[in-house]
N, C-alpha and C positions, 0 to 999 in steps of 0.2 A: 504494500500500500504506500502511496506517495505521502510523505510526511506533510503535516499541516504547515509547518514552517521550517525553513532552513536557517541555521544559525550562521551569521556572517559578521561577527563582532569586529574583526580586523578592519573592515572597510569603513568603520564608523569612527575611527580615531580622529580622522580629519574633520568629520562632521562635528564631533564634540568640541574641537578647538574653535570651529566656526561659531558654534552655539555660544561659547563663552564670550566671543567677540561681539556677538549680536545682542547680548543681554543689555537692555536699555538702562541708562543711568537714571536713578530716581531724582526728582526735583530736590533742590536744596531747601533748607529751612525746616520748619516743623513737620511738613508732610513726610519727609524722608524718614524721620524718626518714628512716625506713626506706622508706616507700612514696611519698615526695613526687616523686622523679624519675619513677618508673613512672607514677604517676597523672597528672602534668602532661603527659607524653608521650602517654599514652593519650587524655586529653581533647583535646589539640591535634589528634591524628590523627582522632578522631571528629568534632570540630567542623568540621574542614576538609571533611569529606564532606557536611556539611549543605548546602553550596552546590554540591556537585559532581553532575553528571549521572552516574547516574540516581537517586542516593539522595535527591535533593531533591524527589522526587515520590512521594507515597504510593501512586499508581496503578501504580508500577513493580512488576510481579510480586507482586500482593497475596497475602497468606497469613495464617496464624494464628501468633501469638507465644505460646508457652506457657512462662511463667516458673515456676520451682520455688517452692514455698511457703517461707515464712521458716523453718519447722521443718525442712524438707528441707535447706535451705542450712546451717542450724546443725549438723545431723547430718553433712552432707558435710564441713563445716569440721573437726568433731571427728575424723572418720575420717581425713581427709587429713593432719592434723597429725602423725599417727603415722609417716607415711612421708616427710614433708617433710624436706629437708636442714637447713633452719633454720625451725623451727615458728613463731617469732615473726614473722620476715619474711614467711613464707608467709601468716600470718593477716592481716598488714597489707595485703599485695597483694590477698588474697581479699576483704577488707573494702572496699578501694577499688573493686573491680569490683561487689560486691554493693550498694554505696551509690550507684552511678551513677543519674542521673535516668532516668525511664521512656523519654524520647526517645533518650537516649544508649545505653541498653541495647538498644533496638530496632535502631538502626543497627549497633551492634557485632555483635549476634547474627545479624541478617539478612545482613550482608556475609560473615560466617563461613560460613553455610550456602549462600551463593551460590557461593563459591569452593571449598567442601569437596569436591565430586565430582571435580574435576580434580586436586586435591592428593592425594586418596586413591588415584586411579587411578595416578598416577606413583609413589607410595610402594609400592603393591602390586607394580607391575611391577619395581621395584628391589629388592624383598625387604626393605624397611625397615619399622620399626614404625609403626603408624597413629597413635601418639601424637604423631608429628612434625607432624601436621596443625595442632596448636595453636601451633607456633612463630611463624608470622606474626602471631598475635594479640598477642604480647608485643613483637615487633619493630616492627610498624607499625599494629596494629589493623585490618589488611586495607585500609589506605589506599594505593592505587596511587601516589599522588603524594607519599608520605612521603619525606622527605629527612633525613639526619642530618648532624651537624657533621663526621663522618668521610667525607662524600661517598658514603655508601651510598644505594641507591635501590630503589624498588619494595616490594612487600609482603614480600619476603624480605630486604630491605636488603642486597643484594649489593654488594660492592665492585667497582670497575672491573676489578680483576685477576681476581676470582672469576668475573665475567661472561665476560671474554675467554677465560680458560682452559677454560671449559665451553661454548664455542661460540657465545656471544652476540656480536652486532654492536653496537659502541658507537662512535659518531663524532658529528660535528656535526649530522647530520640524523637519526640513528637511535640510540636507546638501548633495546635489547631487555630490559633489566632491568625496565622498566616494563610490558612485556607479560606479564601474569600467567601465561599458559600456557607461554611460553618460559622465563620466569624460574623457574617451578616446576620445569621439567625440569632447568635448570642447577643450581638449589639442591639438588635430590635427587641429582644426580650428585656434587656437592661433598660432601654428607652421606655418600653411599655411600663415597667415597674416604676420608673421615675415619674412618668406622666400620671400614673395612678396616685403616687405619693404627693406630688405637688399640684395636681389638677391644672397644669399649665404646660403646654408643649415647649415653650422657650426655656422655662426653668428646668424642664426635664433635660434639655440639651446641655444647659450649663452644669447640671448635676452630673451628667454623663462624662463631661470633660474635666470638671474641677472637683467633683466629689459632692455627695449629698450633704455631708456635715457642713461644708463651707457654705453651700447655698442656704441651708437651714439657718445658719448663724447670720448670714446677710439679711435674710427675710426678717429675722427677729429685730435686727438693728433698723431695718427699713419700715417698721411699723407692724409687723406680724405676717402670718402666712398668706394673707390676702393682698399683700403689697403687689404692685404692678412690676413688670420687668424693668420699666424705666426707672422706677423708684429704687429697685435693687441695684441696677447698673450705676446709678448716681453715686453710690457709696462703695461700689465694687473696685477691686484693684484694677489697674490699667490693663493688665494682661487679659482680663475678662471682657472689657469693652473692645479691646483690639480683636479678640476672637470673634465676638458677635458681628463686628464690622466686616471682618474677612469672610465670615459665613454668609452674611447677606450679600456681599459683593460676589462671592462664588456662585450663589444661586442666580443672581441677576445676569452674570456673564454667561453661564452655561445654558440658561433658558433662551438666550438669543443666538447662540452659535450651535450649529448642528453637524452631526456626522452620520451619513447614511451608508450602511454597509451594502455592498453589491450582492452579497450572498448571505444566507442564514448563518448565524453563529454555530460552530460545530457542536453536535450533540455528543454527550458523554454518558458513560454507564459505570456503575460500581461493580467491582469484582472482589471477592474475598480471597486472601492468600492463606494457604494452610500452614506454611512454614515461613520463618523469617526470610525475607527476600531483599536483594539489592537491585537497584535500578539497572546495574550492569548485566545482571542475569536476564532481565526482561528484554533489554535492547539487543542482547546477543541472539535472541530467538525470534522476537517480533520486529517488524519494520517500523520501529519508533525510536527516536533518539532520547538520550538521557535528558537533554534540554527540554524536550516536550513532556517527558515524564515529570520533570521537576515543575514545569509550568502548571501541570494538572494536579500535582500533589506536593505543593511547596511546604506542607506541614511536616514532612519527614526530614529531620536533620540527618546529615551524613548519607542521604539517599537510601536509607535502610527502612524497610516496611516491616514492622513487628509482626510476629506470628498472629494469625487470625484477624489481622486488621484489614481494612478495605483500601483498594487502589482505584483511582479514577482513570479510565481509559477512553479513547475515542469509541463511540458506540459500536461501530462496525468491527472493532478489534476485540470486544469482550469474548465472543465465542472462540476465537483463535486462542486467546489467553487460557480459557478454561480447558480447551482441548490439548494445549501444549504445556500444561502446568508441570507435568512430570519432567519434561525436558528442561524447563526453566529451573526447577529445583535441583536438578542434577548438576547444573553448571555452577557449582559452589566453589568459591575460592575463599578459604578461611580468612585471608587478609582483608577481604571486603568488610568484615564485621569488626575489625579492630578499631574501636573508637579510643583514641589516645587521650587520656586525661592529662591535664596540665600538672606537671610536677612542681610543687611549691618548694623553693629553696629558702630555708630559714637561716637567719643569722645565728651565730653561736649563742647557746643558751646562757642567760645571765646567772650570776651566782644566786643560789636559792637562799633566801633569808627566812621565809616562813611559808607555810602551806597556803596556796591560793594567791600568792602575789602575781599580778598580771605582768606580762611582758610589756614593758613601757613603750609607748609610741610605736607600736607595731602596726604597720599598714601593709596590705597585700593587694597587689594590682588585680583588678577584676573582682574583688571581694568586698563585702560590706560587713562591718562589725555590728552584731546585735548582742544584747545581754539576755541571759537565761537565768531565772531564779530557781535554784535547786529545791526540789520538793522532797518530802519524806518518802523514802522508798526508791528514789532515783538512783540509777547506776549509770556510769559513763557510757556503757554499751548501748543502752536504750536511747540516751540523749543523742549520741552520735548517729544512731540509725534514724531518729526523728528528723535530724537536720542534714542528713546525707553527708556526714563528714567522718573522718577516722578518729578512733579513740586516741591515737598517738597525737593527732592535731590538737584535740581538746587538752591533752596533758601539757603539750608545749605552750599553747596560747595562755594557759592559766597556771603554769609552773607547778603542776601537780606531779609528785613522784610516787604517791601511794593513792591509787584511785579508790581504795576502800575507805578512805578517811575523808571523803567529801562530806560537807555538812549542809543540812537543810537550812534554807534562808540565805546562804551565800550566793553570789552571782558568778556566772561563767561568761567569759567572752567567747563568742562563736562567730567565725568568719564564713559567710555563705556567699554564693554567687550573687553578683549585683542584681541580676534579673529576677532572683527569687527572694530578695530581701523583704519586699513589701508583703509577699505571701506569708513568710514566716512571722513577721510582725503582726499581721492580722490574725493569724492562727493563735498567737500568744494571747492577744486581746480577747478573742472569742473563747479560748480555753479558760482564761481567768474569770470571764463573765459567767460561764456556765458550769464552773467547777463545783463538784459536789464531793462530799466525803467518800473516800474509796471503800468499796465493799469487796469481800472475797467471794467470788462466784464459785459454788461447788461444781465439781465435774460430775455430770449425770450420765456419762458414757454415751451410749447410742440411744438412750431413752428420750422421752419428750421432756423438754424443759418446762418447769411449772410456770403458768401464766402466759406461755407463748401460744399464739393461735396458729395452728397448722392448717393451710388451705386444704379443702376437701379434694379428693381425687388427685393428690400430688404425690410425687415420688421424691425420696430423699437422695441427694447426691453429695459427695464430698469433693470440695474444690481445694487444691493445694495452691497456696498463694505463691505467685512467681514475682520475679524482680520487676519493679515498675508498676505493679498492680495496686489499685485502690478499690474500695467498695464500689465506686462508680464504674470503674473499668470492668470489674468482675460482673456487675449487674448487667452490663451490656451483652454479656455472653449467654445469658439465660432469659428466655422469653417470660415476660410477666414478673420479673424480679426487680426490686428496687434496692438502692444502697441502704435505705433505712431498714428494710426487711432483713437484709444480710446481718446488719448490726444487731437487730432484735433477736434473730434466731440464734445468734452466737453470744448473746449477753455481752456485747462490746459497747462500752460507753464512749470511747474515743477512737474515731476511725483511723487516727494516725498510729495506733498501737498494733495494728495487724503486722505480722512479720513474715518474711520470706520463708516458705516451707510450712507455715501454719495451715492446719486443716480447718476449713469452714464448712458448716452444714448449710445446704441450700435446698429448698423445697421447690421443685419445678412442676408446673401444671402439666 
């Protein structure tokens, strides 16, 4: 089968240099400070796509770009200023978009119309306003690889916590925030929750980007929950008013400029893999490139598809994949699955003065330090497992030479990956809020646990927990099973306490 796209990144180096020369200079004075952050972020995301599959090939889904005339854009600017929250900032952001070079405009508009159908479908199903389709434009310029300093990811710039709470899988091998279809579904769920909470679509957007707590506090200062968005923005930080101006400008710009694809967007289909599989194994058997596999399945780090996960393929290729699976699995090279972890080189250990003295001024590139308060019954092994670190690391960071003498109430410094820091902080807060006195749960063997409701006509199975599995991941493997039921059936109060190799009882209909 002919590939949907051919990757030709080399021929675009010259184009990228031209793009940099064509970037328009912003006007001097106050306006340049207003839109500088938005424009720089916009250009960075657009230029990153110049080298990315499939936007680096003009042959990818050819179509017709229809740009609004200068007069039309002037008229749109004049009309839109009347409803803009901050007319001057709106005009600055609108001008930044309107002054994009021709190649930049083409990529920005084409990528918007590529993802628009899926976004509109999810918004309509959720009963949300279609104007939310423009939100990814200001967040990421529809760049799937967009990353922020706050560790957001994907076209919706979801935080780790937003992703997990809305059903996305995020771990060392998988980050579904980068999968546009799944991320859109999660983002729409989050926006729906916010709109229900605030009863205002604009406040829901601000809460999505800046956090519910911050918006609640601003509402309180602005006169209460019934305050208008104008009243809220009047006392909001400048970054919030900048964002709303850029959002309104993006909506106005994209509503006037169109891209019409000459052919239907390619249809895709999901197929399940039985064994852990690398993109190289698939491209060696099927007529599809690694680049195309990555474009369709960007959530898989290292191009590795975990066992029993799903892969997205061109619709016409699904049957070939299922028929040739055995050949695909046989082409195994063990080196394909060697994910090399970064080795942390520590400075010489300081002289030990007393148990628990922290290593002073220790900083580790790519890691964030968080504090953990030791609880009664804690051991370093469990703590290390919860935070995905080594016991040896915990002992070094906290100058512990005898792990059996750690004391409840003391704090430990733990260095976690930057991208996971917010997740662990939120888990700490949630655990502290919901913490109850620990009780010892007796082992009832294979019998029925007291007080547990067993579904009728169900069969009991034992599931062995594997690396990377959580109650949510396990529940997806059994029809009609929820993470909450798994915890209930096994008398587990904290989902983080399940361990690799642990046997879980599951009742399947």
